[in-house]
N, C-alpha and C positions, 0 to 999 in steps of 0.2 A: 049733308053730313054734319052732325052735331059737333060743336067745338069741344075739345078736351078741356077739362077743368085745369086751371093754373095751380101751381104750388100753393099760392096764397088761398085760393078757393078751397082746395083740399084741406089745407091747414085749418081754416076757419070752421069747416065741417067737422074735422076730427076734434078740435079744441072744444067746440060746442057740445059734442057728444061725450067728451072725456075731460071735464074740468079738473079732475083729480091729478092729471099729469102735471099741469102747471103748479098745483099746490105742492106736489111731491118735489118738483124741481126747485121750487122756492125754499122748501124745508132743507133740501140738500145743499143748496147754495148758501143759505144762512149758516149751516154747519161748517161749510168750507171757510166762510168769512170768519167765523168764530175761531177756527183752527188756524187762522193766519195764512191761508193759501195765498201765494202771491198773485196767481191768475187761476181762473176757473174755466174749465173747458166743458161746454155743454155736451160734447162727445163722451167725456168721462161720465157725466151725470146721466146721459141717456143709457149708457151701459149699466150703470148701477140700477136704474129704474127697470131695465130689462131683466137684470139678474134677480132683483128683489120681488118682482111681480109676475106671477104666472097667470094672473086673472086676465080675462078677456076685456078688451076695450069694446066700446059700442060701435064697432066697424060693421061694414056691410057683410063681411064673412064671418064675424064673430071671433076671429083670431086676434091675439094680441100683436099689434103692429105699431111700432114707434118709428115712423119714417125719418130717416136721417135728413131728408129735405126740410124737415120742420125745426131743426136745431137753431138755425139763425132767427126764425120767428119767435121761438121760445126765449132765446137770448134777449131779443129786443123787448119782449113782454116783461121779462124780469127787470131789465133796465128801466123801462117805463114805470114799473111799480116801485122800484127801489133805485132812483138815480144815483145814489151814493155807491152802489155796486158797480157802476159803469167802468171805472178804471180796472176792475178786477175780472171782468167777464170778457172773454175773447169774442169778438164780433167779426164775421166775414161778410163779404158782399152778398146781397140777396140775388137769388136766381128767380126768374119769373116764369120759366117754362113748365 
């Protein structure tokens, strides 16, 4: 029986097929920083992306799906790219299943 893909493996596949998601999260985070938000929740930003974009991602079924399991991965990517944002971005423990 084949092993199920981990969250990290699914994230890497999704991110590779949909690089625009990180770019949009980066843009929204910068706007929040400029607006002096004390903390920035990736959950809030995910909902904004879901609201703003009706377009399909390059997923296996063609539907737009922004999996909540990917929030912590995107938070870490944003911090990796912009370490100065670290104090403002909420980060939770990674799940691996």
